[in-house]
PAZAPA-4460 file (N, C-alpha, C; in steps of 0.05 Angstrom, whole numbers, plus 32768, in hexadecimal, padded with zeros to 4 digits):
% residues 202
    n_x    n_y    n_z   ca_x   ca_y   ca_z    c_x    c_y    c_z   seq   type   mol
   805C   7F81   7F70   8070   7F92   7F7C   806C   7FB0   7F74     1      X     A
   8063   7FB4   7F5C   805E   7FD0   7F53   8047   7FDC   7F64     2      X     A
   8032   7FCC   7F67   801B   7FD6   7F76   8022   7FDA   7F94     3      X     A
   8032   7FC8   7F9F   803A   7FCB   7FBB   804A   7FE4   7FBE     4      X     A
   805C   7FEA   7FAB   806C   8002   7FAC   805B   801B   7FAA     5      X     A
   8047   801A   7F98   8035   8030   7F94   8026   8037   7FAE     6      X     A
   801B   8022   7FBA   800B   8027   7FD2   801D   8030   7FEA     7      X     A
   8032   8020   7FEF   8042   8025   8007   804D   8041   8008     8      X     A
   805D   8048   7FF4   806A   8062   7FF4   8056   8079   7FEE     9      X     A
   8043   8074   7FDC   8030   8088   7FD6   801E   808F   7FEE    10      X     A
   8013   807B   7FFB   8002   8080   8012   8012   808B   802A    11      X     A
   802A   8082   802D   803A   808C   8043   8041   80A9   803F    12      X     A
   8047   80B1   8027   804D   80CD   8020   8034   80DF   8027    13      X     A
   801D   80D6   801E   8005   80E6   8023   7FFE   80E6   8041    14      X     A
   8003   80D0   804E   7FFE   80CE   806B   8010   80E2   807A    15      X     A
   8029   80E4   8071   803B   80F7   807E   8031   8113   807B    16      X     A
   8029   811B   8063   801F   8136   805F   8005   813B   806F    17      X     A
   7FF3   8127   806F   7FDA   812B   807C   7FDD   812F   809A    18      X     A
   7FEC   811E   80A7   7FEF   8120   80C5   7FFD   813A   80CD    19      X     A
   8010   8143   80BD   801F   815B   80C5   8012   8175   80BC    20      X     A
   8005   8175   80A5   7FF9   818E   809B   7FDD   8193   80A5    21      X     A
   7FCE   817D   80A9   7FB2   817F   80B2   7FB0   817C   80D0    22      X     A
   7FBC   8167   80DB   7FBA   8162   80F8   7FD0   816F   8108    23      X     A
   7FE4   817B   80FA   7FF9   8189   8109   800D   8178   8118    24      X     A
   8010   815F   810F   8023   814D   811C   8040   8158   8119    25      X     A
   8050   8155   812E   806C   815B   812C   807A   8143   811F    26      X     A
   8093   8147   8117   80A2   8130   810B   80A4   8119   811F    27      X     A
   80A8   8120   8138   80AB   810B   814D   8091   80FC   8150    28      X     A
   807B   810A   8151   8060   80FE   8154   805A   80EC   813C    29      X     A
   8060   80F5   8124   805C   80E5   810C   806D   80CC   810D    30      X     A
   8086   80CF   8115   8098   80B8   8116   808E   80A3   812A    31      X     A
   8083   80AC   8140   8078   8099   8154   8061   8089   8148    32      X     A
   8050   8096   8139   8039   8089   812D   8042   8076   8117    33      X     A
   8055   807F   8106   8060   806E   80F0   806F   8056   80FB    34      X     A
   807A   8058   8113   8088   8042   811F   8076   802A   8123    35      X     A
   805C   802F   8127   8049   8019   812A   8048   8009   8111    36      X     A
   8047   8017   80FA   8047   8009   80E0   8060   7FF9   80DB    37      X     A
   8077   8006   80E2   8091   7FF9   80DD   8094   7FE0   80EE    38      X     A
   808D   7FE2   8108   808F   7FCB   811A   807C   7FB4   8111    39      X     A
   8064   7FBC   8109   8050   7FA8   8100   805A   7F9A   80E7    40      X     A
   8066   7FA9   80D5   806F   7F9D   80BB   8085   7F89   80C0    41      X     A
   8096   7F8E   80D3   80AC   7F7A   80DA   809F   7F60   80E3    42      X     A
   808C   7F62   80F6   807F   7F4A   8100   806F   7F3C   80EA    43      X     A
   8062   7F4C   80D8   8053   7F41   80C2   8064   7F32   80AE    44      X     A
   807C   7F3C   80AA   808F   7F2F   8097   8097   7F14   80A2    45      X     A
   809B   7F12   80BC   80A2   7EF8   80C8   808B   7EE4   80C5    46      X     A
   8072   7EEE   80C9   805B   7EDC   80C6   8057   7ED5   80A9    47      X     A
   805C   7EE7   8096   8058   7EE2   807A   806A   7ECB   8070    48      X     A
   8083   7ECA   807A   8095   7EB5   8071   8089   7E9A   8078    49      X     A
   807E   7E97   808F   8072   7E7D   8097   8058   7E78   8089    50      X     A
   8049   7E8C   8084   8030   7E89   8075   8035   7E80   8058    51      X     A
   804A   7E8C   804C   8051   7E84   8031   8059   7E67   802F    52      X     A
   8067   7E5D   8043   8070   7E42   8043   8058   7E2E   8043    53      X     A
   8042   7E37   804F   802B   7E25   8051   8017   7E2A   803B    54      X     A
   8013   7E44   8033   7FFD   7E4A   8021   8006   7E52   8005    55      X     A
   801F   7E5A   8002   8029   7E64   7FE9   8029   7E83   7FE8    56      X     A
   8033   7E8E   7FD3   8036   7EAB   7FD2   801C   7EBA   7FCA    57      X     A
   800B   7EAE   7FBA   7FF3   7EBC   7FB0   7FDF   7EC3   7FC6    58      X     A
   7FD8   7EB0   7FD8   7FC5   7EB8   7FED   7FD1   7ECD   8000    59      X     A
   7FEA   7ECC   8006   7FF7   7EE0   8017   7FF8   7EFB   800A    60      X     A
   7FFE   7EFB   7FF0   7FFE   7F14   7FE1   7FE2   7F20   7FE0    61      X     A
   7FCE   7F10   7FDB   7FB3   7F19   7FDA   7FAA   7F25   7FF5    62      X     A
   7FB1   7F17   800B   7FAA   7F20   8025   7FB7   7F3B   802B    63      X     A
   7FD0   7F3D   8023   7FDF   7F56   8028   7FD2   7F6D   8019    64      X     A
   7FC9   7F69   8000   7FBD   7F7E   7FF0   7FA1   7F85   7FFB    65      X     A
   7F93   7F71   8006   7F79   7F77   8012   7F7D   7F89   802A    66      X     A
   7F91   7F83   803A   7F97   7F94   8052   7FA0   7FB0   804A    67      X     A
   7FAF   7FB2   8034   7FB7   7FCD   802A   7F9E   7FDD   8021    68      X     A
   7F8C   7FCF   8014   7F73   7FDC   800C   7F64   7FE6   8024    69      X     A
   7F62   7FD6   8039   7F55   7FDE   8052   7F64   7FF5   805F    70      X     A
   7F7E   7FF5   805C   7F8E   800B   8067   7F86   8026   805A    71      X     A
   7F84   8025   803F   7F7C   803D   8031   7F61   8047   803A    72      X     A
   7F4E   8034   803E   7F33   803B   8047   7F34   8047   8063    73      X     A
   7F42   803B   8075   7F43   8045   8091   7F52   8060   8093    74      X     A
   7F67   8063   8082   7F74   807D   8082   7F61   8093   8078    75      X     A
   7F51   808C   8064   7F3D   809F   805A   7F29   80A6   8071    76      X     A
   7F22   8092   8081   7F0F   8097   8097   7F1C   80A8   80AD    77      X     A
   7F36   80A6   80B1   7F43   80B6   80C6   7F41   80D4   80BF    78      X     A
   7F3E   80DB   80A6   7F3C   80F7   809F   7F23   8104   80AA    79      X     A
   7F0F   80F3   80B3   7EF7   80FE   80BF   7EF9   80FF   80DD    80      X     A
   7F0E   80F3   80E9   7F0F   80EF   8106   7F1B   8107   8115    81      X     A
   7F27   8119   8106   7F32   8131   8113   7F4A   812B   8125    82      X     A
   7F59   8116   811F   7F71   8110   812F   7F6E   80F9   8142    83      X     A
   7F5A   80E9   813E   7F56   80D2   814F   7F6D   80BE   814D    84      X     A
   7F77   80B5   8164   7F8E   80A4   8165   7F88   8087   8160    85      X     A
   7F71   807D   816A   7F6A   8061   8168   7F69   8057   814B    86      X     A
   7F5A   8065   813A   7F58   805C   811E   7F72   805F   8110    87      X     A
   7F82   8073   8118   7F9C   8076   810B   7FAF   805F   8111    88      X     A
   7FAE   8055   812A   7FBE   803E   8132   7FB5   8025   8123    89      X     A
   7F9B   8022   8120   7F90   800B   8111   7F9A   800C   80F4    90      X     A
   7F99   8024   80E9   7FA2   8028   80CD   7FBF   8020   80CA    91      X     A
   7FD0   8029   80DD   7FEC   8023   80DB   7FF2   8005   80DF    92      X     A
   7FE2   7FF8   80EF   7FE6   7FDB   80F2   7FDE   7FCC   80D9    93      X     A
   7FC7   7FD4   80CD   7FBF   7FC8   80B4   7FD4   7FCD   809E    94      X     A
   7FDF   7FE5   809E   7FF3   7FED   808B   800C   7FDB   808D    95      X     A
   8015   7FD8   80A6   802D   7FC8   80AB   8029   7FAB   80A3    96      X     A
   8012   7F9F   80AB   800D   7F83   80A4   800B   7F7F   8086    97      X     A
   7FFB   7F91   8079   7FF7   7F8F   805C   8011   7F92   804D    98      X     A
   8021   7FA6   8055   803B   7FAA   8048   804E   7F93   804C    99      X     A
   804F   7F88   8064   8061   7F72   8069   8059   7F59   8059   100      X     A
   803F   7F53   8059   8036   7F3B   804A   803A   7F3F   802C   101      X     A
   8032   7F55   8021   8033   7F59   8004   8050   7F5A   7FFA   102      X     A
   8061   7F68   8009   807D   7F6A   8000   808C   7F50   8002   103      X     A
   8089   7F42   8018   8097   7F28   801B   808D   7F14   8006   104      X     A
   8072   7F12   8003   8067   7EFF   7FF0   8070   7F06   7FD3   105      X     A
   8070   7F20   7FCD   8078   7F28   7FB3   8096   7F22   7FAE   106      X     A
   80A6   7F26   7FC2   80C2   7F20   7FBF   80C8   7F03   7FBB   107      X     A
   80BA   7EF2   7FCB   80BD   7ED5   7FC8   80B4   7ECC   7FAC   108      X     A
   809D   7ED6   7FA3   8093   7ECF   7F89   80A5   7ED7   7F72   109      X     A
   80B1   7EEF   7F75   80C3   7EF9   7F61   80DC   7EE8   7F5D   110      X     A
   80E5   7EDC   7F73   80FE   7ECD   7F72   80FA   7EAF   7F72   111      X     A
   80E1   7EA6   7F74   80DC   7E89   7F75   80E2   7E7C   7F59   112      X     A
   80F0   7E67   7F5A   80F6   7E58   7F42   810B   7E64   7F30   113      X     A
   8117   7E7A   7F39   812C   7E87   7F28   8147   7E7A   7F2D   114      X     A
   8154   7E74   7F17   816E   7E67   7F19   8183   7E7A   7F26   115      X     A
   8198   7E6E   7F30   81AC   7E7E   7F3E   81B9   7E93   7F2C   116      X     A
   81BD   7E8C   7F13   81CA   7E9E   7F00   81B8   7EB6   7EF9   117      X     A
   819D   7EB3   7EFC   818B   7EC8   7EF6   817F   7ED6   7F0F   118      X     A
   8188   7ECD   7F26   817D   7ED8   7F3F   8183   7EF6   7F42   119      X     A
   819A   7EFF   7F39   81A1   7F1B   7F3B   818E   7F2D   7F2A   120      X     A
   8189   7F23   7F12   8176   7F32   7F00   815A   7F32   7F0C   121      X     A
   8151   7F1B   7F16   8136   7F1A   7F22   8134   7F2D   7F3A   122      X     A
   8149   7F2D   7F4B   8148   7F3F   7F62   8148   7F5D   7F59   123      X     A
   8157   7F63   7F44   8157   7F7E   7F3A   813C   7F86   7F2F   124      X     A
   812F   7F74   7F20   8114   7F7A   7F15   8101   7F7F   7F2C   125      X     A
   8103   7F6E   7F41   80F1   7F71   7F58   80F5   7F8D   7F65   126      X     A
   810E   7F94   7F69   8114   7FAD   7F76   810B   7FC5   7F65   127      X     A
   8110   7FC3   7F4B   8108   7FD9   7F39   80EA   7FDB   7F38   128      X     A
   80DC   7FC5   7F38   80BF   7FC5   7F37   80B4   7FD4   7F4F   129      X     A
   80BE   7FCF   7F67   80B5   7FDC   7F7F   80BC   7FFA   7F7E   130      X     A
   80D4   8000   7F74   80DC   801D   7F72   80CB   802C   7F5F   131      X     A
   80C5   8020   7F48   80B3   802D   7F34   8098   8032   7F40   132      X     A
   808E   801E   7F4F   8074   8020   7F5C   8074   8037   7F70   133      X     A
   808A   803A   7F7F   808D   804F   7F93   808A   806B   7F86   134      X     A
   8099   806E   7F70   8098   8088   7F62   807C   808E   7F56   135      X     A
   8070   8079   7F4B   8055   807D   7F40   8041   8083   7F56   136      X     A
   8043   8075   7F6C   8030   8079   7F82   8031   8095   7F8D   137      X     A
   8049   809F   7F92   804C   80BA   7F9C   8041   80CE   7F88   138      X     A
   8047   80CA   7F6E   803E   80DD   7F59   8020   80DC   7F57   139      X     A
   8014   80C5   7F55   7FF7   80C3   7F51   7FE7   80CD   7F69   140      X     A
   7FEF   80C4   7F81   7FE0   80CC   7F99   7FE3   80EA   7F9E   141      X     A
   7FFB   80F5   7F99   8000   8112   7F9C   7FEE   8121   7F89   142      X     A
   7FEC   8117   7F70   7FDC   8125   7F5C   7FBE   8124   7F64   143      X     A
   7FB5   810D   7F6E   7F99   810B   7F77   7F94   811F   7F8E   144      X     A
   7FA6   811F   7FA2   7FA3   8131   7FB9   7FA3   814F   7FB0   145      X     A
   7FB6   8156   7F9F   7FB8   8172   7F96   7FA0   817A   7F85   146      X     A
   7F97   8169   7F73   7F80   8170   7F62   7F67   8173   7F72   147      X     A
   7F63   8160   7F85   7F4B   8162   7F95   7F4B   817A   7FA7   148      X     A
   7F62   8180   7FB3   7F64   8198   7FC4   7F5F   81B1   7FB5   149      X     A
   7F6A   81B2   7F9C   7F65   81CA   7F8C   7F48   81CD   7F84   150      X     A
   7F3B   81B7   7F7E   7F1E   81B8   7F77   7F0D   81C1   7F8F   151      X     A
   7F12   81B5   7FA6   7F02   81BB   7FBE   7F07   81D8   7FC7   152      X     A
   7F20   81E1   7FC6   7F27   81FC   7FCF   7F1C   8211   7FBD   153      X     A
   7F14   820A   7FA4   7F09   821E   7F92   7EED   8227   7F9B   154      X     A
   7EE1   8218   7FAD   7EC7   8220   7FB8   7ECD   8235   7FCE   155      X     A
   7EBF   824B   7FCC   7EC4   8261   7FDE   7EBF   825B   7FFB   156      X     A
   7EAD   8248   8001   7EA6   8243   801D   7EB8   822E   802A   157      X     A
   7ECA   8222   801B   7EDB   820C   8026   7EF4   8217   8033   158      X     A
   7EF9   820E   804C   7F11   8216   805B   7F29   8208   804F   159      X     A
   7F41   8215   8051   7F59   8209   8046   7F5F   81ED   8051   160      X     A
   7F5B   81EA   806C   7F61   81D0   8078   7F4E   81BB   806E   161      X     A
   7F34   81C2   806B   7F21   81AF   8060   7F28   81A7   8044   162      X     A
   7F32   81B9   8034   7F3A   81B2   8019   7F51   819F   8019   163      X     A
   7F65   81A4   802A   7F7C   8192   802D   7F73   8176   8035   164      X     A
   7F61   8176   8049   7F57   815C   8053   7F49   814C   803D   165      X     A
   7F39   815A   802D   7F2B   814D   8017   7F3E   8141   8003   166      X     A
   7F54   8150   7FFE   7F68   8146   7FEB   7F76   812D   7FF5   167      X     A
   7F7E   812E   800E   7F8B   8116   8019   7F78   80FE   801B   168      X     A
   7F5F   8104   8021   7F4B   80EE   8023   7F48   80E1   8007   169      X     A
   7F47   80F1   7FF2   7F45   80E6   7FD7   7F5D   80D6   7FD0   170      X     A
   7F75   80DE   7FD9   7F8E   80CF   7FD4   7F8D   80B4   7FE2   171      X     A
   7F83   80B3   7FFB   7F82   809A   8009   7F6E   8087   7FFB   172      X     A
   7F58   8092   7FF2   7F45   8081   7FE3   7F52   8076   7FC9   173      X     A
   7F61   8087   7FBC   7F70   807F   7FA3   7F84   8069   7FAA   174      X     A
   7F90   806A   7FC1   7FA3   8056   7FCA   7F95   803B   7FCD   175      X     A
   7F7D   803C   7FD9   7F6D   8024   7FDC   7F66   8018   7FC1   176      X     A
   7F5F   8029   7FAE   7F59   801F   7F93   7F71   8012   7F86   177      X     A
   7F88   801E   7F8B   7FA1   8012   7F80   7FA5   7FF6   7F8B   178      X     A
   7FA0   7FF2   7FA5   7FA3   7FD8   7FB1   7F8F   7FC4   7FA6   179      X     A
   7F76   7FCE   7FA0   7F62   7FBD   7F94   7F6A   7FB4   7F78   180      X     A
   7F76   7FC6   7F69   7F80   7FBF   7F4E   7F96   7FAA   7F50   181      X     A
   7FA7   7FAD   7F64   7FBC   7F98   7F68   7FB0   7F7D   7F6F   182      X     A
   7F9B   7F7E   7F80   7F8D   7F65   7F87   7F80   7F58   7F6F   183      X     A
   7F73   7F68   7F5E   7F67   7F5D   7F46   7F7C   7F52   7F33   184      X     A
   7F93   7F60   7F31   7FA8   7F56   7F20   7FB3   7F3C   7F29   185      X     A
   7FB7   7F39   7F44   7FC0   7F20   7F4F   7FAD   7F09   7F49   186      X     A
   7F93   7F0E   7F4C   7F7F   7EFA   7F46   7F80   7EF2   7F28   187      X     A
   7F83   7F07   7F17   7F84   7F01   7EFA   7F9D   7EF1   7EF2   188      X     A
   7FB4   7EF7   7EFF   7FCC   7EE8   7EF9   7FC8   7ECB   7F02   189      X     A
   7FBC   7EC7   7F1A   7FB7   7EAC   7F24   7FA6   7E9C   7F11   190      X     A
   7F90   7EA9   7F07   7F7E   7E9A   7EF5   7F8D   7E94   7EDB   191      X     A
   7F9D   7EA6   7ED1   7FAC   7EA1   7EB8   7FBF   7E8A   7EBB   192      X     A
   7FCD   7E8A   7ED2   7FE1   7E74   7ED6   7FD3   7E59   7ED9   193      X     A
   7FBC   7E59   7EE7   7FAD   7E40   7EEA   7FA3   7E36   7ECF   194      X     A
   7F99   7E49   7EBF   7F90   7E42   7EA4   7FA6   7E37   7E93   195      X     A
   7FBE   7E42   7E96   7FD5   7E39   7E87   7FDD   7E1D   7E8F   196      X     A
   7FDD   7E18   7EA9   7FE4   7DFD   7EB3   7FCF   7DE9   7EA9   197      X     A
   7FB6   7DF0   7EA9   7FA1   7DDE   7EA0   7FA3   7DD8   7E83   198      X     A
   7FAB   7DEC   7E73   7FAE   7DE8   7E56   7FC5   7DD5   7E50   199      X     A
   7FDB   7DD6   7E60   7FF2   7DC5   7E5B   7FEF   7DAA   7E67   200      X     A
   7FDA   7DA6   7E78   7FD7   7D8C   7E85   7FD1   7D76   7E71   201      X     A
   7FDB   7D5E   7E74   7FD5   7D49   7E61   7FB8   7D40   7E63   202      X     A
***
């Protein structure tokens, strides 16, 4: 949930800045593009519930994180397209599906097996985890973008827009790395739990 929060809010914040400051999108134009992600995430959440019932939370979580990683990569690629709509729409669809799957699976896993008397605490921990991730994601990706922009702009031959673009591209790549870390952590937790069950087996 921490990683999901880091990616979702961090990447969305950078995406907002990039489309409006580099591509010159109006608030209405940006909202129309972001609506693709929102609509897709609603549909993905519905699919995730049924996938979890058949496959469990770990495969759905892993699939969601893989899609978020691909989202970061495609968003980084859009910085080379000069405002191309097709890749942007693909990125938003990947974003929505990955977010829907990762968030729903994480929520189900966080509350699974929790007794009724502890359900409030478990829900609070889940919510706080996502919120902490959101704050960290915005802070880290903003720092990556600002540092990269400052470094690139220090070169006398670099245009200001090119420096901004390089900074946002670096932030999108960092977002993909964050999703990869989350995927690796999910795999490590799975191996640890399986090893624990094997150890306790008669």
